[in-house]
N, C-alpha and C positions, 0 to 999 in steps of 0.2 A: 444393489440399482447401482447401474452403469451410467453416470450422467456425463456429457458433453460438455465443454468448455461455458460457463455463462449461465449453466443451468443449477438450480438450486435444488434441494429436498427441502422445502418447506414444512411438511408433514414432520420431519425427522426434527427439525429447526424447533418447531412450534414444541414437540414433546420431551425436549433436553431438559434436564432438571440440572439446577443451580450446581450441584458437586460435578455432573459429566463436564459443564462447561469450564469450572475452574481448572477441573484435570487437565480438559484438552488445552488451555492455555497456557498452565503451569509447562504441560510437556512439550508445547510450540518452541523449538530454539530460537526463532525469529521474535518471539514475545519479549516486549519490555515492557508495557504497562502492567501497571500494582495493579493486583486484584482488589485492595481497599480503597474503596469508593474515594474515601475523603482524601486521598493524594492523587486522583484525577484532575486533569487540567486542560482543557479543550481551548488549543489555540489555532487559530484557523489564520493560518499568516495572508496579509495583504498581498492582494497582487500588483505588478508592477508593470506597467507596458513598458516591452524592449523593441528593439529592432534586433532579430538575429539573422546572421548568413548560414544558411543548411545546405549542404549536400542534394542536389537534386532528388536521387533516388531516395534518401534518408526523407523527405518531405513529401514525396508521391509516395512512400511507402504509411507513413502516418494518414496522412489524406484518407488513402485507401481505407483504413482502419474504420472511417465514417464522420459521422459529427463528431465534436470534442476534442479533434486530435491534439488540440494544442494543449488540453488538459493531460492526456496521455504522454505528450511530449514532457511537459512537469514532471509529471511523475516517475519516468525515468530519471531525469536529472536529480529527481529528491533520491530516489533509491542509491544513485550512485552517490551523491554527497553522505548518505547516512552512512553506505560502507568503506568511503575515505574516512568518516570521523572515527568509525568503530575501528578501522585498521590503524589510524593515529593515535588513539585512545591504547589501544594494546601495548603498542610500542613504548608508549611513556609509561 
């Protein structure tokens, strides 16, 4: 099945076995989540209101992507932060 962006094959999701799910997670090079539920810790960072200056074209792009554009900007910054931390960790 060929799905477009933002589309999910929910039938496949409902039918996946625990073993298939664990194998998929283990084979994902970007996955750093422990499979042992006892090690899971959900941390939802507290939001901090800030004033930030963005280039007009950058802000326009994110606004054109629809509601919750600020959340998407935050996600881009979070991914950059994680990539930089991983890079620094590899150097150490």
